[in-house]
N, C-alpha and C positions, 0 to 999 in steps of 0.2 A: 505495499500500498503507499500511497504518499507520505505526505510531512501531515500528521494529525493537526497541528497547530494549524496550519494553513489551511485544511480542508474545513476547522472549522470557523475562521477568519472568513471564509469564503461564503460559507453557509450563515454567517451573523450578515454579512452585505446583502446577499440575495434577500434574506428576511426582511431586512432594514427598508430595502427598495421596495419589494412588495407592499409594506407596512405604510410607505411614503405614499406611494400610486396609490393605494384604496384611500387614506386619508385624503389626499387632492380631489379624488373623483367625489369624495364625500361633500367636502367645499365646494367643489363646482356647482355640485347638482343641488346644495341648498343655496348659493347665492344665485343660481340661473333660475331656479323656482320662485325666489322671493324679492329679487333685485332685477331680474333681467340678465341678458347675454353680455352687454357689454361689462357691465359692474363683475360678472363671473371670469371674464375673460381677464379684466384689472388685476382682480385679487389672486388669481392662479398665478400671474406672470410675476405679479410683486413677491408672492410667496417664493417662486422658482428662483429669482433673483435672488432674494435673501439666502436663500440656500445654499446658491451658487458659491455667492461671496464667502459665508462663512466656511463651506467646504474647501474653496481653495485658500483661505487662510490656516485652517487646521492642517492642510497638505504641506503648506509652505513650513511651517513650523515644524511638522515631522521631517521634511527634507534636513533644514536646518540643524537638527540633531543629530540625524544620520551625519552630516559633513563634519559635524564638530566629534562625534566619535571616529570617524574618519583620520581627523587630524590627531586626534590621540594615538592613536594606533601607530602615526607616522613617527611621533615624537618618541614612542617608547621605544 
């Protein structure tokens, strides 16, 4: 078998993606039903933009941590 930690991370990522899709569908349906199409598009696009912004920041921090670990290995 493969690396169990990596497999676990892939499963968690897929589950989080499915949760995000179902939540966004529920939010879209609610806003479309009560406020109309334009408001629903605006709300979903705003949420997606915020999530992309935060996820890119998290990835940037993780890459910086990895880079600092590589620098420590070079020093040793």
